N, C-alpha and C positions, 0 to 999 in steps of 0.2 A: 610613540612606543606601540609596538604591535601587541594586541591583546589576543590570547588564545583561549577559546572556549570549548568545552566538551559538548558534543551535540546533545547528550542526555540532560545537560543543565540549561540548554537554550530554551527561552520562552518566546512567545509571539512578539512581545515588545522588542526583544533583541533583533528579531528578523525584520521588523518594521523599521527600527532605527538604523540598523547596519546595512540592510540590503533593500529597503524600500518596498518590501513585499506587501501586496494588497489583496484583500478578499473581494471576489467578484460575486455579487448576488444575482446577477442576470441569469435566468435559467438557460438562456441560449449559449452561454459560455461552455457549459459542461453537459452536453446532450448525449455524450457517448455512453453513459451508463443507462440510458433509457431507449435509445433508438437502435433499430436493426440488430437486436440481440439474437445470437444463434440459438438453435434448438439444442437440447441435450437428450441423450438416449434414455430408454427405460432402465438400462443397466446403471447409468449415471445416477438416476433418481433412487434406485435401490441402494446403491452404495452411499449416497448422501443421507438417506434415511438412517443407515447404520451409523454414520458419523454423528448425526443428531442424537440418536439413542445413546451412543457412547458418551457424548458430552453430558447429557442429562443424568446418566448414571454416575459420572465423575463428580457431579455437584453434591452427591451424597457423601463425598469423602474429601472435605476441605482440609487445608487450603488448596485451591486450584492455581498452581503457579505457572509461570510463563513457559517453562520447558514442557510441562504436561499439556498445556493448551496446544503447543506446537505439534507434539506427537499425536494428539487425539483429533485435532481439527485441521490445522494448516497443512501438515505433511500429507494426510490422506487426500485433501482437496487438490494439492499440486499433482498428486499421482493420478487422481481421477481425471483431471483436466489435461493430462499428457504433457505437463510442463517439465517433466524429466526427460522427454524425448526430443530428438532433433525436430526443428531447428533451435529449440531452447536448451539451455542448461542452467543449473542453479548454483549460485555462489552464496555461501553463508558467511556472515561476519566480515563483509568486505569493508575495508577502511576507506574513508573519503576525507577530502580536505577542501574547504570552501573559503575563498578569500574575497573580502568585500572590495568594491571598486576603488576605494581610497587606500586599500591594502592595510587598513588599520586593525582589521579583525580577521582572525583565522579560526574557523570552526572545524574540529576534528571529531571523528567518531566511527562506529561500526554499525552497519545495518544488520538486522536480524536475518533477512533473506533477500536475495536479489536474483530475479529471473532475467536472464540476458538473451538477446538475439543479435549476434554480430556486433557486440559491444553497445547495442542500444539498450537502454534501461526500460525493460518492459513492465516490470512490476516490483515495487519496493514494498515489502511486507514487514510491518512492525507489530510484533506480538506483545501484548501486555497482559499481566496477570488479571484474574477475574475481578478483583476489587478496583482496578484502575478505570478511569474514564477515558474517552477518546481525547479529551483535551490534554491528557498527560503524554500522549504520543504525537499529537498534531504538529507542534513546533519541531519536534525531533525529526519526523519524517519529511517535513518541508525543508529542513536544513540539509538532509541527505539529498533530496531531489534537486536542490540548488546546485549540487555538485555534478549534475548530469553533464558529461563531456560533449554532448550533442545539443547545444542550446537552441538550435533552430527547430527542434522537435519537442512536442509536449512530453512531459513526464507524467506517469500515472502511478498512484500509490494505493495501498490497501492497509488500513489499520484494523487489526483484530484485537479487540479488548474483551476477553472472556468469550461469551457467546454472541457477541455483536460485531458488526462489520461496517466500515464506512470507506468509501473510495475518495481519492483526492486527485485533482488535476492541477498541474503547475505549468505555466507558459512563461518563458523568459522573454518578455517584450522589452520596451524601454525600461520598465520596472517589472519585477516578477509578479505575476497574477496567479491566484489560485482559487479553487472552488471545491466544494464537497458534495457528495451524493446524499440521498436519504440514508438513514441507519437501518440495517438489516439485522434481525435478531433470531437466534435459534429458538428462543422461547415463543416467538410469534406462532400463530396458528398456521397450519400447513408446514412448509419447509422452505424458509428463506434462503437456504443454502443453494437451492436450485437457481435462484436469481443471481446470487453471488457468483456462482460458477459461470453463468451465462455472461455476466459483465466481465469477469476475468478473461474469458475467451474472446469477447468482443474487443477489449482494449489491446489484447495481444495481436489480433487480426489487424488493427489499425497501425500498430507499430511495425509489423512485418510489411504492410503495404507502403508505409513511409520509407522503410529501409530499401525497398526494391524500386522505388520511384526514381 
């Protein structure tokens, strides 16, 4: 009997049992968030400082829900990073369907935001309200990334939980392999949004290069 699961209800145990997904702890597996990061402009920094200040101000008016985080943090960062301009375009609430190899399980759901380049999945962004942890979104975003229609290319994801960010990489090898970056937080000294934007740009560069190869 075929079992259908909603991506929002999937946990890591489901992905391990149904799809054989495995965490890779070797730092060499996901170097993309550390190596060859592009520079950002002084204007980018000024705008990101405003994004940080706006988020800190919103903390004074709880609850800080998912749609507010998206308007105050994610949408401005997509704009600053030029992800609304060609060759990129943004799809919101895109439905996906993932079927396990034995066809015994189907996972369905919608992604919060999907940045595309020629049908390649550049960035899956899962926005969670301020009180949620990354673990609440990790299994969900991995389930979506398993639905990448280009299995020969790595998929990259970004989870935004309140004022914190973490990047995810998934490779569909003989069994799906994934790893995560460090956690970046708006509350940290300085402005971690600078680094978050640099990583977003770097991952998109890599996907464009793969698509053109």
